[in-house]
N, C-alpha and C positions, 0 to 999 in steps of 0.2 A: 510776553509772548515767547520770549526766548526760553524761559525755564520751561513752558508747555511744550516747545518743540523738542527741548532735551528730554523732558519726562516721557513724552511720546516715543521717541528714538530708543530710550532705555526698556520700555516695554516691549519693543518691537524684538529688540536685541535679545531679551529674556525669551521671548516667545519662540525664537530661533533657535536659542541655544539650547533650551530645555528638551526638544525631542532628541537632540544630537546627543546629550548627557545621558539620558534614559538609555540610548541605544550602545552608547560606549561602554556604560558601567553596569548593564543589566543583562549581559551573556549568561546562557544556562550552564550550570555546572553539572558534571556527569554524575547520576546517581550511584550508590554501590552496585557492584555487579549482581545481577539477578540470576541465581544459581540455577533455577528452573528452566531458564531460557538457553543455558549452555549444554543442557543434557543432550547428550549423542551428537553436538554440534561438530565433533572431530569428525564425525563419519562424512560430514558435508563436503569435505576437501579431500576423500579417500580415493583411492585407485580407481573405483568403479566409476566416478564422474567422467563423461565423454570429454574429448577435446571441444575447446569452445570454437564456435563458428561466429560469423559475423553478417549482418545486415545495414544496408545504407538506409538512414532516415532522411526525411526531405531537406532537411538542412546540410546534408551531406556527411554527417557524423556516421562513424562506424560504430554499432551498438553490438554487445555480445549476447549470445544465447547458445544453448544446448538442445540437442535432437535425440531422441529416442524413438526411431523407428518402429513402426508395427503395422497394423493394418490402415491403409490408407482412408477408409470411411469413417473412422472414427479418431476425432483429433482434441487434444485438449492442451491448451497454453496455460501454463502456471504462473504467477504472479507472487514472489515471495513476500514475506512480511518486512517491518521496518527494520534497518541496519543492513538486510540483507547477509549474504548475495544470493543470487539464483541458485547456486550450487546448494543452499540449505533446503530445498525442496526435493534433493535426489532420491531419497528413500520414496516419496510419494510417485516420481517420476518413474521409478524402476517398477513399482508395484502396478502403476498404470499400464507401463510397456508389456509386462506379465501378463496383463489382461487384455493385450490386443489393441490397447489405445495408443495411436501416435502422439506422442508428448514432447512439447517445446517448452524449455525452462529459460525465462529471461533473466538477464542483468538488467533490471529497470535504469534509466538513465540517471546517474547521480550514485550509484552503486555497482560493485565488483569491476568488470572490465569495460562499462560503458559510461563515458563521459567522465567530466571532472567530480571527484568524490564529494557526495554531500549538497550539490547544487545542479540547478538546470538554469535555462536562459529565460524562460517564462512560465507562467502559470498556465498550464494546458498543453504544454510541449510533450509530456508523458502520454496525454490521450493521442496525441499526432503520432508519437513514436509506435505506438500499438497499433494504431491503425495501419502505418506504413508496414509493419511486419505483418500483419494481414494479407495486405495487397501482395508482399512476397509470396505469401503461401500460394496466391492463385486461386481461381475460382474454385470452389468446394464441386465435388462429383454431385450429381443427383442422388438425393437419398443420404448422404452424407451429414455428420455431425459434427459441429466445432464448438466446444465449451471452454468458456473462460473460467479458471479457478484460481481464486485469490485466497492467501491466507494472511489474517491480523490486519496489517494497516494496508497490505495488498488486497485484501477483502474488501476493506473498505473504497480502495482505488477502484476494483471491480464494480461496485456499486457504484461509483461516480461514471464510470465508462457506460454500464449498463443503462443507466439511466440519461445518458447525454446524446450528443449528435449521432454517436458512432455506435451506438447501441444495438443496431440491427446487423452489425458484423459478426455476431455470434448467435448460436442457435440456443443456447443454454449458459446460465450462469451458475455457480457455484461459489457459496462465500463461507470460507472456514473461520470461525471464530473473528467476525468482522468487528474491527475496532471503527466505532462511530462516534465521533467526538460531539458531546453535549447530550448524547443519547442516555436513558436510564440503564443501559445495558453495559455500560463502561463503568469500571471501577476506579477511584480516584488515582492520578498519576498512572493509570493502567496496572495499578497493582504494585508500584514501584518502578516499573520498566522505564518511565519517562519523567523528565525534568524538564519543563516548560518555563521560559521566560514570558509570562504574562505582559509585564510592562512592554517589554521589546515589542511584543506583536501588536499589540493595542498601537504603539506609536507608530510602527511601521504602516499598519492598515489606516491609521489616521492620516499618514503622508501620502500613502498610495491615493487616497481619495482626492487628495489635492493634487494629484498628478506627478507626485515625486517619488520617484523609484529608485532613488541612489542607495537605498539601504536594504533591498530585496534580497541580496545575497548574504546578508548577515546571518548568523546561526542563531536560531530560536528555540530548539529543542535538541536535548542530549539524551541518550538511550544507556541502561545500565548493562554496558557490555564488558565482558572481561577483559582484562588488560593483554593477554595473549591472543586476543582474537582482533586487535585494534588493525593489525595489517590487512586484513580480510574482510570486516565490516565497515559500515558507515556509522559513525559513532555519534554524529549530529546533523541536523537537516538546516539548510538556510529556510528563509521565510517561504521563499517561492516553491522550494521543493516539499515543504511541509503542507502548504497550502493544495499543492496538486497530486501529492501521492496520499489519497484518502479522500473521504467524503467532506471534509473541512467544516463540519457544521451545518452541511446542507443534505445530511442523510434523509430527510423527510422527501424533499424535494424529488431526490434521485430514486429513492424508492418508490414513489408513487408514479414515476414515468419509465419504469420498466415494462416493457412490453413483449419480453421473451420469458419462456419458463425460466424459474430461478429457485435456488433451496439454501438454507442456512443450515450449517453442521456445526455444532460446538460441543467441547467436552463439558461434562459435568463438574469436574473438579478445576475448570478455568479459574486462574488465578488473576488474569486480567479483565476479563468480562464476567458477567452475572448470567448464565446460561438460561436460567429459567424466565429472564425477562425478555427474550426474544420474540417468543410467540404471542405476549401479549403486546408489545410494541407492534408488531405485524397486524394485529387483530386492530388495534387502535388506529393505524394508518389506512385500513382497510385495504390491504394489498395481500393478493393470494400468494406468499410465499411460504411454504411448508418449513418448519425448524425440527430438526432432528438433534437430540440432546443424546451424544454418547457417553454412557455411564463412565465414570471414575477417571476420566480423560483430562490432563492439563491443557494449558494452551500450546505447548509444542508438541505435546503428544499426537495432535491432530495431523502432524505432518511427518511424525517418526513413529509411533507406537503401532505395531502389527494389528492389534485391535481396532485401532481407530483407521488405519490404512484400508482395511477391509470394508468398513462402512464407506468411507469416501470414494474407493473404488467402484463400489457398487452403485453408488449415487450417480457416478459419472459414465461408466462402461455401458449402462444399460440404456442410454440417453439416446434417441433418434431424433432426427429434425422435424420439427413441426409438434413435438410432444410437449 
């Protein structure tokens, strides 16, 4: 009986120790810098970026954004890609302002000047933050149009937002080169942009299902950012930030639940996603979301290159509420 008790206790100790060991020793290592993602990045922090502003989220946190005022009846809110910050969308914001679209560029919590770098408090907090920002904008005027524009992982988050409980807060959604984990559109490791600790993710997910959330703040994904950019970008995400800033494998559910006009725009030379697989995916899911492929454009070109900006601005600036 004593041996049985000792054996049982030993097994329980091993079961308890194993997840902790996986979490302790399976941290994601940074992949080699991805040169194509650094192109034009230096312009993101240039003199043209306006002074940051702040709004208060429901938890009292002061979150950062940038404003590009133009016509009040056309509004676009921009969500940057993974690693951020919001200023990486500056070229697109300027192009939209020049087209008469009032544009707001957010530092999503966990990035830039919003919150602690690389982490949030709970899964779903980013959705709440964006809803709080819309509340700050106030009621839209009759006939006005509000468009949420997400890029890369930010487009995945925009898909999540559009198909979630806050989806009616915007009149239109534009997804630029969306990262959709688990979809046939995504290249392995996003073409070298990411390094994910699968064992750590699986272990934390399993513990979460048991009601244990002690490890949700541990990093589970690292990005291929250049060393000289480490002060301005978020090089890795915690489990809860990764699960919130994107569609987190539930892209089918979110896409099917979008009840506002939406569009996908992607570069034909994108190195992180496969451009020509988006239209078949939408057809397979039975969703009416048109896909536009911009020839010869890479992933980052969609928010930087003049040829791509003209297409993106055209897709946004002509939208009216209810179209």
